[in-house]
N, C-alpha and C positions, 0 to 999 in steps of 0.2 A: 538334498539335493545332491550332494558329492560321493554319498554311496559309500561310504570309508567303512561303516562298522554291518555287522548283519542283526545284532540286536543291541538296546539302549536299551536302561531300566536303572529304577532305583527301587529301594526297601527301608522302609519304616514305619512297622506296626505298632499300634496303639499301644503301652507295657507301662507298668508303676516304675520299676525300676529303668536306670539309664541303658542306654544298647548304641552298636552300633549305629548311624545313617551310613550307607551305602550305595553310590553312585557305581556302575556296573556298564563295562560296553565289551563284546563280543566283535572285534577289527578281524576283518576279513582277509587283508594284507599285513602280514610285521610289521612291512614297513612305514608305514602307517600312526604304530599305535602311543607315539611318542606326541603326534601330531593331535591325535582322537584324547589321549589324555590332556594337552594342553588347552583344551576346546574346555572340555566338562572344566577345568578350573578356572576357566577364563568366565564362563557362567555363575561360579562360583562366587568370582570379585566382582562382578555386574550386580549380583543382586546385593553384595555390602556396597556396591558403589551409588546403586540409584533403585529405587521404590520401585517397586515392581506397577505395573499399571493397574489401576485400581478395576476395571472390566477382565482383566487376566486373575484376579484373585476372585473375582466373582463368578467365574465363569468354572474354577478350580473348586471352589465353597458349593457349584453348583452340582458337579460331577462326584464329587464327595459325598453329597447328601440321595442323590436322586440313586447312586453306584449301590449305595447300603438299601433304599426301599423297594430297589428294580433286585435286590437278591433276598431277599425274604421272599423266595416262593413254596417251601416243603418245609415238614419241622425239623430234619436233620440240618437242613442248612439251618435253621434260625437257633435252633439251639449251638450250634456252634460260633454262630454269630455274636451270640448274647452270651455263652457263659466267662471270654474270656473277662466281660466287664460285671456281669455278675460278683464274677469270686475278686474283684477287687474292695467290690464293696457291700456287696450283697443287695445291692437293687439294679432292677433294671431300670430303672430312672437314670443311671449312669450313663447310659447310651446317650440319653437326650442333652447331658449335662455336657457329654465331649464333644456335642456336636456345638451346641450353644455356645464354646468357646472355638472350635472354628469360625463359626460366627461373626465373631467378635476380632478376628483380627485382621490389623488393618493393616497396609502397604508400608505405611511406618515402624510398626511393630516388628513385621516380615523384616524389616533391614535392620533394624536393632539388633532381631534376634540372631540374624548372618555375619553381623558381625562379632557377636560374642562367639558362634561355635565354627563359623566356615576361615579357620585361622591352622597356619601350618602346624601350629604347636599342637593342634590336638588332629594331626590329620594324617593317616598312613596308607601308603598305597602300593596295594601289591599286581604286579605282572603274571602271567602264569602264559607261558611258551613252550611249546613242544620243538622250535630250533630257535638258533640261535638271533639277537634282537639288534639294532642297527646302532650303536653307538649313541651315547646321548651323553651331555654333562653333570646331569642331573637327573634320577632315575625319579625320585622324587615330585620332581617339581615344585613350582610354589601357586601359590593363589595371591600370600600376602605380595608378591614384586608384580602383579598384575592389577594393583591396585594404583587407579589415575592419582596424579602427582594433584595434592589441594593447588598448588601454585602455578599449575598449567595456564588455567584464563586470568591471567592477571593482566593478560593486553586488551581485554575486551571489555566497553563500558557496557553498564547495565545501568537499566529504568524498570525498576517493579511495580507497582501499583495494586498494592494487597489491600483485599476487599473479601466480603464473605460470597461474592458469586461463584454459583458453580459451574459457571461459561470461565474460560479463560480464552484471552485472545492475544494476539500473538503481533506486536509489529516489530520487523527483522528490518532495521535502514541499515544503507548505507550510504556516505556519502561520499556518491561519485555516480553520474548520470550524463544525460545526450550531450552536455559542455564538455563533460570528459570523449566523446565523440573524436576520433583524430580525422584529419582534413579527408574527402574522400570516400568516409566510413560511416557517412551520416545514416543515425540509425542501428549500427552496433552496440550502444548501451540498450538501447530497447530490445534489439534483437537475440541478446543475453539475457533478458533478463524473465521473456520468453520462453526460453528454454530449459529454465531450470521451472519456473514456473505450471508451463504447459508440456513437460517433456520428460521420460523417462527418471529413474535413479539407477547407482549402478546393480542396485537389486533387483529393481521392479521396473518395469516397461511402465508408458503411460497408463494402458489398459488395467492392468495389476491396479495401480494408484488408484484410479476413479470407482475400481471394485473397493480396496479396502476403504475410502475415505466415504461410499456412500452409504451405507449400513452406518456409519457417522454422523449423517447429514454434513459434512462439513468441506469447504475447500479450501482453497490456497493461490492465492492472486498476489500478483507485480502489478506498481504503478510505477512509470518513469519519470521523472522530470529532471529539469537543467544540472542541479545537483546533486539529487537526492534519487533513490532508486527503495522503494518501501515494499518487504515482503508482508502478508497477513492472511490472515485467517484467524477462525476460532471455532470451539472445541468444549463440549461437556465435560468436566474433571473426569467424570467415569470416565471417558474416553483416550484422558490427555495421552498416556504412551503411546498409546495405539496411534493415538496422531502423529505425536511427535517423531512415531516411528519411520514413517510416511514422510512428513512432509523434510524432516532433517535427511534425509537421505537426498532428496530434492535438490538441497541447498546445500549442502557439505558435499556429497557426493555423486555429480550427476552424471547421468549415463551419457551422454553427447552420444546420442545414434544420429548416424545419419537420418534414418527415416525421418525421427522427430524434427531434427536441423528443416530439411526438403518441407514438412508440413509446417512450419510454426514462422517461416522465413514466406513462404506462399500466404501465409493468410494475413503475415504485417504486410505486404504487398496490395493483397484486397484490400486490409482498413483503409488505405489510402487513394488508392484509388476507385474503390466503390462505397464503403462506408464512408469515407469522409468527402472525397471531392463529389462523388457524381450523388449520393444520397444527403447531403447534410451543410445546407450554402452557409446554414449561421456558423455555425465550425469553424468551415473554412475560411468564412472573411477574419474569424479572429485567431486565427493561426496566420493565415498571410497577413492581419496586421503586427505579430509577432515577428515577424522573418524581417518586415522592410524595417518595422525599429529596429531592430537589432542583428544590420545586416553588415559582414565581417566583424562578428563578434561572437563570443564563444558560445552565446544563446542562439545564434543565428542562423537555426536551422529547426525545424518542425521537431519533436520528441521523435515520432513515428520512425523520421529517418525521410531521405528521395530514395526514389525507386530504383534510380541509375545503379548511385552506392549499396543499397544493400542486393540488388538481384549478384553483384560481382561479391560480396561479402564470404566467406567460405567460413567451416566449422573450428578450424584452428582459428580466423579470427575472433569468435567468439570466446572459444578456450584460453587467447591472451589476456582479451579484456575483464574476463572472470578471474585470473592469476594475477592481471596487474592490482583490479580496484577491489574485489572483493577479499580484502583484508581484515585481519581482527582491530586495527587501526581504525577503518572507516566506518565501523560494525557499531551501532548501540542496540541493544537486546532488549526489547521493550514488550510485558507482560502486562497483564491486569486479570483480575481476581483473585479465586481463595488457589493461588498457587503455590504447591510443598516447597520448605528452601530447597530439600533435597533434589528436586525438579531443578531448579534455578541453577544450583549447582553443579547438575551434570548438564545442560544447556550451556553454560560457562567454558565445561571443559570440552564436551564437542567443540564448540566455536572454536578452540584455541587452534584444532585443526587449519583451520584456514591460515593462510602466511601474514608472517606480521604488518607486514606494509608500513607506511606513515599516512599520513590524516590528509587526505589529498583536496586542503578547499583553496579555491580557486581564487587567484589572483585577478581578479577583472577590468579589465579597462573602462572608463567611461565611456555611455553609450552619447553617439552625437545625435542635439538635439533634429530635428526635421529641418529644413529651411525655408521655411514658409511653409503653406498649405502642398504638400505633395499626397496625390492619390495613385491608385491604382484600380483597375476595371478591370476586375475576371470577367472575360465573358462568356456570362453560362444562360443557354438556353432553357429559363425558368421563370414561372409566373408572379413571381414576387423579388423585392431586391432586399437583400442582406448588408445591412451597412455598420462597419467598425470603425471606430475613432480613437486614437490613442496616442501618445509621447510618453518619455520617459521619465520618472519622476527620482529623487533621490531618499525617499521614506518608504522605510520597511518599518517592520514592528518596533525596531530597535530602535527606531528614530525620535525624538523627542514631539515631534508634530505627527506621529501616527495618529491618536486618538483624535484629536483634532480632524484632520484630514477624512480620519474611517467617518466620524461622523457624520461631516459632510458630503461625505457620498452617500452616505445611508440617505438621509433627507435628499436627496437630487436621483438618487436613482436604486435606490435597495433593491436586488434581485429579487424577482417575485414578487414584489410589494406593487398593490393597487393604491398606496397610500402616499407613493413617492415623485415628488414634486414633478419630476419628468414626464413620468407614467399620467398625471394626470394633467397636462400641457398639452402632450401629444395623443393619445390613448383615448384618455375619456372623455374630454372635451372636443378634440377634435375629431375621434374611432380612424386614426390614421392607418391603427397596425396594432399587436399583439402584448409589446412590452418593452418598455425603455429603463437601461437598467446602465450603473458606473461602478467602476471596479477601481480600486487601487493595489490590490494582489492578482496574481491569477487565476482563474475561476475555466479552467477547461470541464466539455459535460456540462456545462451551464443548461442546457435544453432537457437535460432529464432529470435534473435533482433541483432543491430546491437551496441546499446548504453546500457550498463548497468542501472538498475533502481536506485533508491534513495532510503535510507532510509534501508540499508541495512549496517548499522554503527555501528561496532567491534573494541574494544579496541588492540585487538590482531587480525593482520592479515599474509596471506602468500606468499611467492614468488611463483609464478604458472606457469608452461608451459603447455599447452596443444596442443598435436600434432594432428590435426586429420587424420583420416583412413587412417592407414596404410596395405600396400598387408600384411597378417601374415609373412609371409617369409622376410617382407622387415623390421619387427620389432626392431629386433635387431637393425640393423643398422640405422633405424631410432633414437635411445638412443640413439645411439654412436656419431651418426651428430649433435643431440640438443648438447649433452653435450661437445664436441668439439667446437662447435659455442660459447656458454657462456663461454668455457675457454679460444677463440679469445677474446670475449667481455673486463672479469677480465681481462687477462693478458694486450694485445694493447690498452684496454677503445675507447676511441669514437674519431674521428675525428674533426678537426673543422668544416669541411666544414658537417656533419654529425651532428653535435651541435646544428649549425645553422638554419637547413632544419627542425628540428624536435621541434624544438623552433618556430621554423616562424606557422608550423604549428599546434603548439600545444594551442598555444596563440589565433587561430584564431578556430582552433576545439571546444575549451569551450566553444561556442556559440551553436553548435552544441549540444552539453550534455544539454544545461541548453535552447535547442528551442523552449518549449512549456510554455505556463505558471504553468504547474503543474508539468511539469519535474523543474524550477526557485520555487518552494513552496518545491517541496523533497530538493533539494538542500539545502536550505536555511537550514530545519529542521535539515539537518546533520549536517550546518556549526557549530549550537546550540550544537548540540550532542557534538560535537570535540572542540568546544569552539574557531572555527577561525573567521574570518571575512565571508562577502558573499565569494561564493566559486570563482564566475567569476574574482571579483576583487583581489582576494587574489590569486589565483593563475595563473596573468598576472601578479604582481605586484615578486614573487616569482622567476617566471619565466625572467622574464626582468633583474630581478639580478643576475641570475646564469653566472656563467661562466664554460669552458671546463673543468676544475681543477675541479669545485665544483662535478660533474653528475661526473669522471672519478673518484676521493676519493667515492663518494658513492656508486657507482660501487664496487669499491676492498671494501667496510666497510662492505657490507651487500647481494653480491651476492657471490657464493660457489659453486662447485660440489663434496664436499670431503662425506656432509654427508645430504641425498636426499632420499625423500620417494617416490618411484616409483610404481606407479600401472601400468597395462596394463588388456585389457577388450578384451580375445584372445580367438580360437579354441588352442586346442595341446598346452595348458601349460605345461604339465612336458618337451616335447620335450625343447620346448622356454626353459624352469630355465634350463636344460642343458647345454643350448649355454650360457647363460647369467654368468653362474657360471664357465664353464671352457674358457671360453672368449676365444674360438676358435672366425676366423675370419666369419667377415657376408658381405662377397662380397657380391653387388647389379648388378643385370642388367637389364637394359632399351633396348628398343623396337627399341629405334635409336641411332646411334651411338651419343656419347657426345665428347667435345673439349676434348686437350690431357689434358689439365689443370686441369679438372672434373676427368678423371680420375684417373692424378697422385693424387688428394687429398680425391680420393675413396680409393686407396689405402692406403691411414693413417688412413683412417677414420675405415676401414674394421677393422682394427687391435689394433683400441685405445683404451689405455686398460680401463676396470671398471673392480674395485677390488670387486665383490660381492659373500660375503659369501656365502654358503651354509644355513647354519642356518638363512640371512638374508632375508630366499625367504621361500613365504609360496603361497600354491596354496589353493583357494577357489571356490566352486563350486557357481555357478550364482546364484540355487536355495536359498544360504545358506545368502545369503549378505542383510545386513537390514533386516532379517527376526528372530534370535534371539541373543540380547543382542548386543558386538560389530561387527563390521563387520570383526575384525578379530578370 
């Protein structure tokens, strides 16, 4: 690329006696001669510092093997090739023995020998020129001086889950996220992460990166939450170095091209306006719920940001966020699989090129509890109404009641489970909707997947109910039925039979949550964040020690229906608001007869009192959501 040399070659033929290994270059401009020498010596140092990629080594072996085979074209050439080997042992088979030795060379062995032989005390540098060369401090240069310092990565925390898997997973987690967005720049954390994962590096354009990753069947993505940003990917061990060469450039040496910035920013705005607001009422309702609960709080805006703020963000804003938050102190390197120790050290050394920084663990205010039942109606012309309900809780994975509340949540509304209580009451018994779920941790993208993603760690969580689409005329009844059943759970608690069945399910289900190596790595990183043992062992031990009384006590301590945020995505919002405020009966009709006990219970639910005040209801046109300032 630089066009500094006319020729560059090496020479080290097979010989029985030791001889020189020569690397030589013909330099175009005498002014570049020391620069070229330094680059050659840096390459020798790199071979000592890091194991060569397995794929590259295999390609070299293939080149040697086929190069020999392709050269055996005529008697004279064959004789010239065979004779030196026969002279060594008087056997033609010597050629096969030599190439068998080539085949046995590993990246680790190559690195070991590089450290033995590519040293200053073995090196001779000869420079030939027909004119004077530029002045230089040392005419020999140094390989030893170019070796990285072993202590360079002292500030980088590392989690390596070593095993025999040939697939190696990366999770590079920064303790920074959307909660670090400056006021008026909501979406900056997301945009920064996308610029890295979906943009070029200094060495390669984004198009070149995709071309490099395609034959590796590998990718590199980012996930941004309130307090965490994680970059992840996976590759086969054979392609480890080739893969890392690409993604390390994206993460450590971003290209910051204006064209990438404009493309990524446009995609981000499109994700808000079209993919979320325009095409996904269910996820939209869940995200509006979070903004309502965390209004005037660092968690108080959509992770993707708000359109008005995103549109004025500049490339300089992104570079500043990267500089301030992508630091050694904020980084945890997560690796899993058959990871060579030398590779781990290389990643740590490379990560040390980031600023040292300080750990930015947020000091968060206590979120305000809703004052009564507060309702947000997002007016949208849609065929079904989406309903999300929630309020803040003090429980996270480090809390003593986590396992008890996690069990109660699973019983009441396990995600995508047809056995959960609320699902049975609303969908199975009444055929009202698609699903009815409960959560005590943030679970985005739930309509696309069965299990939550790791690395969404938060100091503060909410209790959330997600009532998947109902007919608009049944929306009022669906809200009443949900709160009616939650009140029953709080007042009556779980039965011993339900408790035992749910606990037995969860003791096995935890293995499903961590079934892949990548998920195990993610959960391990989360356990470090929360300061708890490995999640599987931790939650099993907690579940086994639970009693029914523990769970019912946790339900009474943390769940309630008096103070909640309620979000509808629905058509004819004003008519629905009038029904909610007037507390008028909301009878439900069915397409087929229902049992008498169901009809009798419906009679109670249709008039179940909801104390919703007019001043606690607001209607927002969908076009304004996540557009300007807070959703409210």
